[in-house]
All heavy atoms as TSV, in Angstrom:
chain	resi	resn	atom	element	x	y	z
A	1	MET	N	N	0.812	-1.186	-0.003
A	1	MET	CA	C	-0.005	0.001	0.000
A	1	MET	C	C	0.867	1.267	0.000
A	1	MET	O	O	0.476	2.261	-0.576
A	1	MET	CB	C	-0.921	-0.005	1.222
A	1	MET	CG	C	-1.901	1.135	1.219
A	1	MET	SD	S	-3.062	1.287	2.595
A	1	MET	CE	C	-3.470	-0.339	3.050
A	2	LYS	N	N	2.032	1.177	0.623
A	2	LYS	CA	C	2.883	2.388	0.741
A	2	LYS	C	C	3.230	2.959	-0.627
A	2	LYS	O	O	3.219	4.186	-0.796
A	2	LYS	CB	C	4.137	2.063	1.558
A	2	LYS	CG	C	5.095	1.128	0.878
A	2	LYS	CD	C	6.321	0.892	1.711
A	2	LYS	CE	C	7.309	0.083	0.892
A	2	LYS	NZ	N	8.612	0.098	1.506
A	3	ASP	N	N	3.516	2.076	-1.589
A	3	ASP	CA	C	3.889	2.534	-2.911
A	3	ASP	C	C	2.703	3.196	-3.632
A	3	ASP	O	O	2.862	4.190	-4.356
A	3	ASP	CB	C	4.442	1.417	-3.758
A	3	ASP	CG	C	5.774	0.870	-3.206
A	3	ASP	OD1	O	6.528	1.660	-2.594
A	3	ASP	OD2	O	6.019	-0.338	-3.386
A	4	ARG	N	N	1.506	2.662	-3.420
A	4	ARG	CA	C	0.319	3.229	-4.056
A	4	ARG	C	C	-0.035	4.589	-3.443
A	4	ARG	O	O	-0.484	5.494	-4.163
A	4	ARG	CB	C	-0.853	2.258	-3.986
A	4	ARG	CG	C	-0.651	1.085	-4.952
A	4	ARG	CD	C	-1.822	0.107	-4.978
A	4	ARG	NE	N	-1.988	-0.604	-3.717
A	4	ARG	CZ	C	-1.232	-1.653	-3.352
A	4	ARG	NH1	N	-0.277	-2.094	-4.130
A	4	ARG	NH2	N	-1.467	-2.265	-2.205
A	5	ILE	N	N	0.166	4.734	-2.149
A	5	ILE	CA	C	-0.099	6.038	-1.507
A	5	ILE	C	C	0.847	7.095	-2.107
A	5	ILE	O	O	0.415	8.187	-2.483
A	5	ILE	CB	C	0.024	5.950	0.014
A	5	ILE	CG1	C	-1.110	5.106	0.589
A	5	ILE	CG2	C	0.018	7.359	0.652
A	5	ILE	CD1	C	-1.001	4.781	2.053
A	6	LYS	N	N	2.113	6.739	-2.192
A	6	LYS	CA	C	3.101	7.669	-2.754
A	6	LYS	C	C	2.799	7.954	-4.222
A	6	LYS	O	O	2.859	9.108	-4.654
A	6	LYS	CB	C	4.507	7.106	-2.592
A	6	LYS	CG	C	5.599	8.078	-2.957
A	6	LYS	CD	C	6.948	7.537	-2.585
A	6	LYS	CE	C	8.027	8.544	-2.728
A	6	LYS	NZ	N	9.327	8.060	-2.253
A	7	GLU	N	N	2.463	6.925	-4.970
A	7	GLU	CA	C	2.106	7.090	-6.384
A	7	GLU	C	C	0.912	8.021	-6.540
A	7	GLU	O	O	0.907	8.919	-7.387
A	7	GLU	CB	C	1.774	5.724	-6.982
A	7	GLU	CG	C	1.314	5.736	-8.403
A	7	GLU	CD	C	0.860	4.355	-8.873
A	7	GLU	OE1	O	1.285	3.321	-8.329
A	7	GLU	OE2	O	0.019	4.327	-9.808
A	8	LEU	N	N	-0.101	7.845	-5.711
A	8	LEU	CA	C	-1.283	8.692	-5.740
A	8	LEU	C	C	-0.917	10.120	-5.450
A	8	LEU	O	O	-1.293	11.053	-6.188
A	8	LEU	CB	C	-2.320	8.179	-4.722
A	8	LEU	CG	C	-3.543	9.078	-4.480
A	8	LEU	CD1	C	-4.371	9.200	-5.775
A	8	LEU	CD2	C	-4.395	8.547	-3.337
A	9	ARG	N	N	-0.168	10.352	-4.384
A	9	ARG	CA	C	0.206	11.685	-3.992
A	9	ARG	C	C	0.984	12.393	-5.094
A	9	ARG	O	O	0.668	13.532	-5.467
A	9	ARG	CB	C	1.055	11.652	-2.708
A	9	ARG	CG	C	1.525	13.024	-2.255
A	9	ARG	CD	C	2.343	12.955	-1.006
A	9	ARG	NE	N	3.572	12.202	-1.101
A	9	ARG	CZ	C	4.688	12.638	-1.693
A	9	ARG	NH1	N	4.732	13.865	-2.245
A	9	ARG	NH2	N	5.784	11.905	-1.723
A	10	LYS	N	N	1.941	11.714	-5.661
A	10	LYS	CA	C	2.772	12.309	-6.694
A	10	LYS	C	C	1.951	12.567	-7.977
A	10	LYS	O	O	2.138	13.584	-8.644
A	10	LYS	CB	C	3.993	11.422	-7.001
A	10	LYS	CG	C	5.003	11.505	-5.883
A	10	LYS	CD	C	6.266	10.733	-6.242
A	10	LYS	CE	C	7.312	10.960	-5.212
A	10	LYS	NZ	N	8.404	11.776	-5.681
A	11	SER	N	N	1.019	11.666	-8.290
A	11	SER	CA	C	0.207	11.860	-9.505
A	11	SER	C	C	-0.677	13.087	-9.365
A	11	SER	O	O	-1.091	13.688	-10.366
A	11	SER	CB	C	-0.619	10.619	-9.794
A	11	SER	OG	O	-1.712	10.493	-8.905
A	12	LEU	N	N	-1.017	13.432	-8.127
A	12	LEU	CA	C	-1.849	14.620	-7.863
A	12	LEU	C	C	-1.010	15.892	-7.758
A	12	LEU	O	O	-1.564	16.977	-7.616
A	12	LEU	CB	C	-2.641	14.415	-6.571
A	12	LEU	CG	C	-3.687	13.301	-6.597
A	12	LEU	CD1	C	-4.178	12.988	-5.203
A	12	LEU	CD2	C	-4.834	13.680	-7.517
A	13	GLY	N	N	0.311	15.732	-7.791
A	13	GLY	CA	C	1.187	16.889	-7.676
A	13	GLY	C	C	1.204	17.518	-6.302
A	13	GLY	O	O	1.406	18.742	-6.177
A	14	LEU	N	N	0.981	16.701	-5.287
A	14	LEU	CA	C	0.917	17.212	-3.901
A	14	LEU	C	C	2.163	16.782	-3.149
A	14	LEU	O	O	2.677	15.695	-3.304
A	14	LEU	CB	C	-0.308	16.661	-3.191
A	14	LEU	CG	C	-1.662	16.957	-3.784
A	14	LEU	CD1	C	-2.758	16.194	-3.036
A	14	LEU	CD2	C	-1.954	18.443	-3.770
A	15	ASN	N	N	2.619	17.677	-2.223
A	15	ASN	CA	C	3.669	17.253	-1.328
A	15	ASN	C	C	2.987	16.572	-0.134
A	15	ASN	O	O	1.758	16.522	-0.050
A	15	ASN	CB	C	4.581	18.416	-0.896
A	15	ASN	CG	C	3.840	19.522	-0.150
A	15	ASN	OD1	O	2.906	19.256	0.615
A	15	ASN	ND2	N	4.252	20.754	-0.335
A	16	GLN	N	N	3.760	16.014	0.765
A	16	GLN	CA	C	3.181	15.264	1.884
A	16	GLN	C	C	2.309	16.138	2.773
A	16	GLN	O	O	1.271	15.701	3.264
A	16	GLN	CB	C	4.287	14.614	2.710
A	16	GLN	CG	C	4.992	13.477	1.985
A	16	GLN	CD	C	6.099	12.869	2.795
A	16	GLN	OE1	O	6.669	13.477	3.709
A	16	GLN	NE2	N	6.468	11.646	2.462
A	17	THR	N	N	2.689	17.378	2.948
A	17	THR	CA	C	1.899	18.304	3.785
A	17	THR	C	C	0.537	18.567	3.160
A	17	THR	O	O	-0.494	18.507	3.826
A	17	THR	CB	C	2.669	19.610	4.016
A	17	THR	OG1	O	3.920	19.322	4.625
A	17	THR	CG2	C	1.895	20.578	4.889
A	18	GLU	N	N	0.535	18.859	1.847
A	18	GLU	CA	C	-0.724	19.133	1.151
A	18	GLU	C	C	-1.609	17.900	1.111
A	18	GLU	O	O	-2.833	17.999	1.324
A	18	GLU	CB	C	-0.409	19.589	-0.288
A	18	GLU	CG	C	0.335	20.909	-0.334
A	18	GLU	CD	C	0.977	21.177	-1.696
A	18	GLU	OE1	O	1.277	20.222	-2.439
A	18	GLU	OE2	O	1.192	22.352	-2.005
A	19	PHE	N	N	-1.024	16.742	0.845
A	19	PHE	CA	C	-1.773	15.507	0.819
A	19	PHE	C	C	-2.427	15.246	2.193
A	19	PHE	O	O	-3.613	14.941	2.287
A	19	PHE	CB	C	-0.833	14.340	0.434
A	19	PHE	CG	C	-1.526	13.022	0.222
A	19	PHE	CD1	C	-2.035	12.690	-1.038
A	19	PHE	CD2	C	-1.630	12.092	1.261
A	19	PHE	CE1	C	-2.628	11.455	-1.241
A	19	PHE	CE2	C	-2.233	10.871	1.057
A	19	PHE	CZ	C	-2.744	10.544	-0.201
A	20	GLY	N	N	-1.625	15.393	3.237
A	20	GLY	CA	C	-2.136	15.161	4.593
A	20	GLY	C	C	-3.261	16.125	4.959
A	20	GLY	O	O	-4.239	15.702	5.592
A	21	ALA	N	N	-3.136	17.370	4.542
A	21	ALA	CA	C	-4.158	18.357	4.856
A	21	ALA	C	C	-5.511	17.963	4.235
A	21	ALA	O	O	-6.556	18.186	4.852
A	21	ALA	CB	C	-3.754	19.736	4.359
A	22	ARG	N	N	-5.465	17.366	3.084
A	22	ARG	CA	C	-6.703	16.958	2.414
A	22	ARG	C	C	-7.417	15.809	3.115
A	22	ARG	O	O	-8.634	15.635	2.967
A	22	ARG	CB	C	-6.421	16.562	0.964
A	22	ARG	CG	C	-5.793	17.663	0.126
A	22	ARG	CD	C	-6.710	18.382	-0.812
A	22	ARG	NE	N	-7.508	17.579	-1.695
A	22	ARG	CZ	C	-7.269	17.369	-2.985
A	22	ARG	NH1	N	-6.211	17.879	-3.567
A	22	ARG	NH2	N	-8.093	16.627	-3.706
A	23	ILE	N	N	-6.655	14.986	3.908
A	23	ILE	CA	C	-7.264	13.866	4.605
A	23	ILE	C	C	-7.162	14.015	6.118
A	23	ILE	O	O	-7.361	13.078	6.870
A	23	ILE	CB	C	-6.661	12.518	4.126
A	23	ILE	CG1	C	-5.156	12.490	4.310
A	23	ILE	CG2	C	-7.077	12.221	2.693
A	23	ILE	CD1	C	-4.510	11.114	4.088
A	24	ASN	N	N	-6.771	15.203	6.574
A	24	ASN	CA	C	-6.713	15.538	7.999
A	24	ASN	C	C	-5.688	14.745	8.795
A	24	ASN	O	O	-5.956	14.269	9.897
A	24	ASN	CB	C	-8.101	15.411	8.680
A	24	ASN	CG	C	-9.035	16.519	8.299
A	24	ASN	OD1	O	-8.610	17.646	8.073
A	24	ASN	ND2	N	-10.290	16.207	8.162
A	25	VAL	N	N	-4.486	14.570	8.202
A	25	VAL	CA	C	-3.388	13.978	8.968
A	25	VAL	C	C	-2.167	14.874	8.725
A	25	VAL	O	O	-2.087	15.651	7.789
A	25	VAL	CB	C	-3.076	12.534	8.556
A	25	VAL	CG1	C	-4.271	11.615	8.797
A	25	VAL	CG2	C	-2.614	12.437	7.105
A	26	LYS	N	N	-1.181	14.740	9.620
A	26	LYS	CA	C	0.048	15.543	9.537
A	26	LYS	C	C	0.990	14.976	8.501
A	26	LYS	O	O	0.911	13.808	8.095
A	26	LYS	CB	C	0.751	15.566	10.896
A	26	LYS	CG	C	-0.056	16.252	11.955
A	26	LYS	CD	C	0.691	16.244	13.256
A	26	LYS	CE	C	-0.147	16.932	14.332
A	26	LYS	NZ	N	0.549	16.973	15.616
A	27	GLN	N	N	1.946	15.815	8.087
A	27	GLN	CA	C	2.967	15.426	7.124
A	27	GLN	C	C	3.727	14.214	7.605
A	27	GLN	O	O	4.020	13.307	6.831
A	27	GLN	CB	C	3.898	16.598	6.831
A	27	GLN	CG	C	5.052	16.260	5.870
A	27	GLN	CD	C	6.256	15.657	6.584
A	27	GLN	OE1	O	6.573	15.987	7.714
A	27	GLN	NE2	N	6.920	14.762	5.888
A	28	THR	N	N	4.044	14.172	8.877
A	28	THR	CA	C	4.819	13.044	9.418
A	28	THR	C	C	4.034	11.745	9.305
A	28	THR	O	O	4.610	10.666	9.147
A	28	THR	CB	C	5.237	13.307	10.861
A	28	THR	OG1	O	4.073	13.637	11.652
A	28	THR	CG2	C	6.250	14.435	10.953
A	29	THR	N	N	2.725	11.847	9.411
A	29	THR	CA	C	1.878	10.654	9.298
A	29	THR	C	C	1.885	10.140	7.857
A	29	THR	O	O	2.009	8.932	7.621
A	29	THR	CB	C	0.438	10.968	9.746
A	29	THR	OG1	O	0.482	11.478	11.093
A	29	THR	CG2	C	-0.458	9.754	9.691
A	30	VAL	N	N	1.790	11.054	6.895
A	30	VAL	CA	C	1.876	10.670	5.490
A	30	VAL	C	C	3.233	10.010	5.205
A	30	VAL	O	O	3.293	8.979	4.537
A	30	VAL	CB	C	1.651	11.897	4.551
A	30	VAL	CG1	C	1.870	11.503	3.094
A	30	VAL	CG2	C	0.266	12.461	4.745
A	31	ALA	N	N	4.289	10.600	5.747
A	31	ALA	CA	C	5.626	9.996	5.559
A	31	ALA	C	C	5.661	8.582	6.121
A	31	ALA	O	O	6.247	7.681	5.510
A	31	ALA	CB	C	6.685	10.877	6.254
A	32	GLY	N	N	5.010	8.360	7.267
A	32	GLY	CA	C	4.951	7.043	7.831
A	32	GLY	C	C	4.223	6.051	6.949
A	32	GLY	O	O	4.642	4.919	6.774
A	33	TYR	N	N	3.128	6.514	6.348
A	33	TYR	CA	C	2.395	5.637	5.393
A	33	TYR	C	C	3.263	5.263	4.221
A	33	TYR	O	O	3.260	4.124	3.775
A	33	TYR	CB	C	1.106	6.326	4.874
A	33	TYR	CG	C	0.110	6.681	5.919
A	33	TYR	CD1	C	-0.821	7.721	5.686
A	33	TYR	CD2	C	0.013	6.013	7.151
A	33	TYR	CE1	C	-1.786	8.061	6.605
A	33	TYR	CE2	C	-0.941	6.359	8.087
A	33	TYR	CZ	C	-1.841	7.379	7.797
A	33	TYR	OH	O	-2.786	7.748	8.735
A	34	GLU	N	N	4.019	6.233	3.717
A	34	GLU	CA	C	4.862	5.981	2.539
A	34	GLU	C	C	6.081	5.119	2.906
A	34	GLU	O	O	6.736	4.615	2.003
A	34	GLU	CB	C	5.293	7.304	1.923
A	34	GLU	CG	C	4.120	8.022	1.272
A	34	GLU	CD	C	4.503	9.312	0.573
A	34	GLU	OE1	O	5.707	9.666	0.524
A	34	GLU	OE2	O	3.602	9.975	0.033
A	35	ASN	N	N	6.330	4.988	4.180
A	35	ASN	CA	C	7.454	4.135	4.630
A	35	ASN	C	C	6.965	2.785	5.140
A	35	ASN	O	O	7.763	2.015	5.660
A	35	ASN	CB	C	8.267	4.851	5.702
A	35	ASN	CG	C	9.148	5.921	5.111
A	35	ASN	OD1	O	9.800	5.705	4.100
A	35	ASN	ND2	N	9.160	7.103	5.708
A	36	GLY	N	N	5.674	2.519	5.035
A	36	GLY	CA	C	5.182	1.208	5.345
A	36	GLY	C	C	4.226	1.067	6.499
A	36	GLY	O	O	3.695	-0.009	6.745
A	37	ARG	N	N	3.978	2.153	7.244
A	37	ARG	CA	C	2.989	2.062	8.330
A	37	ARG	C	C	1.598	2.080	7.705
A	37	ARG	O	O	1.300	2.935	6.860
A	37	ARG	CB	C	3.150	3.229	9.292
A	37	ARG	CG	C	2.295	3.066	10.535
A	37	ARG	CD	C	2.547	4.111	11.575
A	37	ARG	NE	N	2.010	5.363	11.095
A	37	ARG	CZ	C	2.572	6.536	11.303
A	37	ARG	NH1	N	3.695	6.651	11.942
A	37	ARG	NH2	N	2.012	7.644	10.838
A	38	ALA	N	N	0.758	1.149	8.092
A	38	ALA	CA	C	-0.590	1.056	7.501
A	38	ALA	C	C	-1.511	2.094	8.099
A	38	ALA	O	O	-1.566	2.259	9.318
A	38	ALA	CB	C	-1.156	-0.350	7.749
A	39	PRO	N	N	-2.239	2.824	7.245
A	39	PRO	CA	C	-3.222	3.775	7.774
A	39	PRO	C	C	-4.411	3.051	8.413
A	39	PRO	O	O	-4.737	1.933	8.030
A	39	PRO	CB	C	-3.659	4.560	6.532
A	39	PRO	CG	C	-3.249	3.739	5.354
A	39	PRO	CD	C	-2.162	2.802	5.802
A	40	ILE	N	N	-5.030	3.729	9.369
A	40	ILE	CA	C	-6.213	3.169	9.979
A	40	ILE	C	C	-7.362	3.201	8.970
A	40	ILE	O	O	-7.328	3.922	7.973
A	40	ILE	CB	C	-6.602	3.891	11.294
A	40	ILE	CG1	C	-6.949	5.364	11.024
A	40	ILE	CG2	C	-5.517	3.744	12.339
A	40	ILE	CD1	C	-7.532	6.087	12.215
A	41	ASP	N	N	-8.411	2.419	9.238
A	41	ASP	CA	C	-9.534	2.291	8.361
A	41	ASP	C	C	-10.167	3.645	7.981
A	41	ASP	O	O	-10.520	3.861	6.820
A	41	ASP	CB	C	-10.584	1.408	9.037
A	41	ASP	CG	C	-11.295	0.506	8.068
A	41	ASP	OD1	O	-10.654	0.036	7.113
A	41	ASP	OD2	O	-12.501	0.290	8.260
A	42	ALA	N	N	-10.301	4.526	8.963
A	42	ALA	CA	C	-10.924	5.819	8.694
A	42	ALA	C	C	-10.103	6.657	7.709
A	42	ALA	O	O	-10.659	7.353	6.856
A	42	ALA	CB	C	-11.112	6.602	9.997
A	43	VAL	N	N	-8.798	6.564	7.782
A	43	VAL	CA	C	-7.927	7.302	6.875
A	43	VAL	C	C	-8.001	6.696	5.471
A	43	VAL	O	O	-8.021	7.436	4.472
A	43	VAL	CB	C	-6.485	7.367	7.398
A	43	VAL	CG1	C	-5.555	7.973	6.376
A	43	VAL	CG2	C	-6.426	8.137	8.707
A	44	ILE	N	N	-8.044	5.397	5.390
A	44	ILE	CA	C	-8.209	4.742	4.079
A	44	ILE	C	C	-9.510	5.249	3.422
A	44	ILE	O	O	-9.532	5.611	2.260
A	44	ILE	CB	C	-8.186	3.217	4.203
A	44	ILE	CG1	C	-6.783	2.746	4.628
A	44	ILE	CG2	C	-8.627	2.553	2.910
A	44	ILE	CD1	C	-6.707	1.279	4.996
A	45	GLY	N	N	-10.560	5.263	4.194
A	45	GLY	CA	C	-11.840	5.761	3.690
A	45	GLY	C	C	-11.756	7.211	3.247
A	45	GLY	O	O	-12.306	7.594	2.200
A	46	ALA	N	N	-11.062	8.028	4.027
A	46	ALA	CA	C	-10.879	9.446	3.676
A	46	ALA	C	C	-10.116	9.590	2.360
A	46	ALA	O	O	-10.479	10.420	1.520
A	46	ALA	CB	C	-10.167	10.202	4.794
A	47	MET	N	N	-9.079	8.792	2.178
A	47	MET	CA	C	-8.337	8.858	0.911
A	47	MET	C	C	-9.221	8.500	-0.268
A	47	MET	O	O	-9.184	9.172	-1.311
A	47	MET	CB	C	-7.140	7.888	0.962
A	47	MET	CG	C	-5.981	8.351	1.771
A	47	MET	SD	S	-4.635	7.178	1.575
A	47	MET	CE	C	-3.863	7.296	3.165
A	48	CYS	N	N	-9.991	7.433	-0.110
A	48	CYS	CA	C	-10.859	6.982	-1.209
A	48	CYS	C	C	-11.889	8.046	-1.566
A	48	CYS	O	O	-12.103	8.343	-2.750
A	48	CYS	CB	C	-11.542	5.668	-0.821
A	48	CYS	SG	S	-10.384	4.286	-0.714
A	49	ARG	N	N	-12.490	8.667	-0.556
A	49	ARG	CA	C	-13.488	9.707	-0.814
A	49	ARG	C	C	-12.853	10.962	-1.395
A	49	ARG	O	O	-13.338	11.501	-2.393
A	49	ARG	CB	C	-14.213	10.074	0.483
A	49	ARG	CG	C	-15.314	9.122	0.908
A	49	ARG	CD	C	-16.103	9.665	2.072
A	49	ARG	NE	N	-15.282	10.020	3.222
A	49	ARG	CZ	C	-14.806	9.185	4.143
A	49	ARG	NH1	N	-15.111	7.893	4.063
A	49	ARG	NH2	N	-14.077	9.610	5.157
A	50	GLU	N	N	-11.800	11.420	-0.779
A	50	GLU	CA	C	-11.196	12.696	-1.177
A	50	GLU	C	C	-10.590	12.638	-2.583
A	50	GLU	O	O	-10.670	13.602	-3.328
A	50	GLU	CB	C	-10.113	13.098	-0.151
A	50	GLU	CG	C	-9.395	14.398	-0.475
A	50	GLU	CD	C	-10.274	15.634	-0.436
A	50	GLU	OE1	O	-11.274	15.641	0.280
A	50	GLU	OE2	O	-9.937	16.591	-1.138
A	51	PHE	N	N	-9.958	11.508	-2.894
A	51	PHE	CA	C	-9.231	11.425	-4.158
A	51	PHE	C	C	-9.920	10.568	-5.196
A	51	PHE	O	O	-9.381	10.382	-6.301
A	51	PHE	CB	C	-7.809	10.936	-3.893
A	51	PHE	CG	C	-7.047	11.809	-2.933
A	51	PHE	CD1	C	-6.612	11.310	-1.711
A	51	PHE	CD2	C	-6.830	13.131	-3.203
A	51	PHE	CE1	C	-5.928	12.101	-0.799
A	51	PHE	CE2	C	-6.144	13.954	-2.302
A	51	PHE	CZ	C	-5.709	13.440	-1.094
A	52	GLY	N	N	-11.104	10.049	-4.886
A	52	GLY	CA	C	-11.880	9.296	-5.864
A	52	GLY	C	C	-11.208	8.012	-6.328
A	52	GLY	O	O	-11.247	7.672	-7.510
A	53	ILE	N	N	-10.623	7.283	-5.388
A	53	ILE	CA	C	-9.970	6.036	-5.724
A	53	ILE	C	C	-10.749	4.874	-5.119
A	53	ILE	O	O	-11.503	5.035	-4.177
A	53	ILE	CB	C	-8.498	6.016	-5.253
A	53	ILE	CG1	C	-8.426	6.228	-3.752
A	53	ILE	CG2	C	-7.676	7.032	-6.031
A	53	ILE	CD1	C	-7.039	6.044	-3.159
A	54	ARG	N	N	-10.510	3.697	-5.655
A	54	ARG	CA	C	-11.157	2.482	-5.151
A	54	ARG	C	C	-10.340	1.909	-4.012
A	54	ARG	O	O	-9.114	1.808	-4.074
A	54	ARG	CB	C	-11.290	1.466	-6.261
A	54	ARG	CG	C	-12.259	1.921	-7.359
A	54	ARG	CD	C	-12.368	0.937	-8.514
A	54	ARG	NE	N	-12.736	-0.379	-8.025
A	54	ARG	CZ	C	-12.076	-1.498	-8.335
A	54	ARG	NH1	N	-11.024	-1.477	-9.104
A	54	ARG	NH2	N	-12.482	-2.652	-7.864
A	55	ARG	N	N	-11.015	1.494	-2.966
A	55	ARG	CA	C	-10.361	0.926	-1.797
A	55	ARG	C	C	-9.556	-0.330	-2.165
A	55	ARG	O	O	-8.450	-0.535	-1.675
A	55	ARG	CB	C	-11.409	0.603	-0.741
A	55	ARG	CG	C	-10.847	0.110	0.572
A	55	ARG	CD	C	-11.940	-0.171	1.589
A	55	ARG	NE	N	-11.328	-0.359	2.867
A	55	ARG	CZ	C	-11.384	0.510	3.872
A	55	ARG	NH1	N	-12.056	1.623	3.734
A	55	ARG	NH2	N	-10.782	0.254	5.005
A	56	GLN	N	N	-10.106	-1.137	-3.064
A	56	GLN	CA	C	-9.435	-2.351	-3.453
A	56	GLN	C	C	-8.109	-2.059	-4.160
A	56	GLN	O	O	-7.113	-2.741	-3.966
A	56	GLN	CB	C	-10.329	-3.218	-4.375
A	56	GLN	CG	C	-9.766	-4.587	-4.631
A	56	GLN	CD	C	-10.723	-5.459	-5.420
A	56	GLN	OE1	O	-11.621	-4.976	-6.080
A	56	GLN	NE2	N	-10.508	-6.748	-5.355
A	57	TRP	N	N	-8.069	-0.974	-4.946
A	57	TRP	CA	C	-6.810	-0.582	-5.574
A	57	TRP	C	C	-5.807	-0.142	-4.510
A	57	TRP	O	O	-4.651	-0.552	-4.516
A	57	TRP	CB	C	-7.011	0.544	-6.599
A	57	TRP	CG	C	-5.693	1.027	-7.094
A	57	TRP	CD1	C	-4.952	0.445	-8.074
A	57	TRP	CD2	C	-4.966	2.163	-6.645
A	57	TRP	NE1	N	-3.784	1.137	-8.261
A	57	TRP	CE2	C	-3.752	2.207	-7.372
A	57	TRP	CE3	C	-5.187	3.140	-5.673
A	57	TRP	CZ2	C	-2.785	3.184	-7.195
A	57	TRP	CZ3	C	-4.224	4.118	-5.483
A	57	TRP	CH2	C	-3.049	4.127	-6.235
A	58	LEU	N	N	-6.272	0.682	-3.578
A	58	LEU	CA	C	-5.381	1.188	-2.566
A	58	LEU	C	C	-4.796	0.088	-1.699
A	58	LEU	O	O	-3.598	0.027	-1.441
A	58	LEU	CB	C	-6.101	2.243	-1.699
A	58	LEU	CG	C	-5.249	2.941	-0.636
A	58	LEU	CD1	C	-4.107	3.721	-1.304
A	58	LEU	CD2	C	-6.114	3.871	0.197
A	59	GLU	N	N	-5.657	-0.843	-1.255
A	59	GLU	CA	C	-5.213	-1.865	-0.361
A	59	GLU	C	C	-4.491	-3.027	-1.053
A	59	GLU	O	O	-3.547	-3.575	-0.495
A	59	GLU	CB	C	-6.403	-2.432	0.415
A	59	GLU	CG	C	-6.983	-1.413	1.369
A	59	GLU	CD	C	-8.156	-1.970	2.195
A	59	GLU	OE1	O	-8.904	-2.836	1.688
A	59	GLU	OE2	O	-8.337	-1.493	3.325
A	60	GLU	N	N	-4.943	-3.389	-2.250
A	60	GLU	CA	C	-4.452	-4.609	-2.874
A	60	GLU	C	C	-3.796	-4.396	-4.233
A	60	GLU	O	O	-3.221	-5.305	-4.797
A	60	GLU	CB	C	-5.588	-5.626	-3.061
A	60	GLU	CG	C	-6.290	-5.967	-1.746
A	60	GLU	CD	C	-7.590	-6.717	-1.979
A	60	GLU	OE1	O	-7.748	-7.314	-3.056
A	60	GLU	OE2	O	-8.441	-6.697	-1.074
A	61	GLY	N	N	-3.943	-3.196	-4.793
A	61	GLY	CA	C	-3.390	-2.928	-6.124
A	61	GLY	C	C	-4.210	-3.530	-7.247
A	61	GLY	O	O	-3.732	-3.666	-8.361
A	62	VAL	N	N	-5.474	-3.851	-6.957
A	62	VAL	CA	C	-6.364	-4.474	-7.959
A	62	VAL	C	C	-7.199	-3.412	-8.642
A	62	VAL	O	O	-7.815	-2.603	-7.961
A	62	VAL	CB	C	-7.271	-5.520	-7.299
A	62	VAL	CG1	C	-8.238	-6.108	-8.311
A	62	VAL	CG2	C	-6.417	-6.630	-6.656
A	63	GLY	N	N	-7.216	-3.417	-9.957
A	63	GLY	CA	C	-8.012	-2.493	-10.715
A	63	GLY	C	C	-7.275	-1.217	-11.046
A	63	GLY	O	O	-6.124	-1.046	-10.719
A	64	PRO	N	N	-7.996	-0.295	-11.709
A	64	PRO	CA	C	-7.378	0.967	-12.136
A	64	PRO	C	C	-7.170	1.925	-10.969
A	64	PRO	O	O	-7.823	1.840	-9.966
A	64	PRO	CB	C	-8.369	1.512	-13.139
A	64	PRO	CG	C	-9.680	0.889	-12.799
A	64	PRO	CD	C	-9.377	-0.435	-12.179
């Protein structure tokens, strides 16, 4: 999941601070996700809603 989070953030042209602000987490938290710490369920849901992505893609890399 860490690679897909980073891929998503970069594809949106956001730095970690901007990405975090959109889902209500700090830059250090985003850095943790990109280094392998798994986000909690609520944050996964926030990413899917905010950025219009499928949960299955984010969690498993399945689909577009």
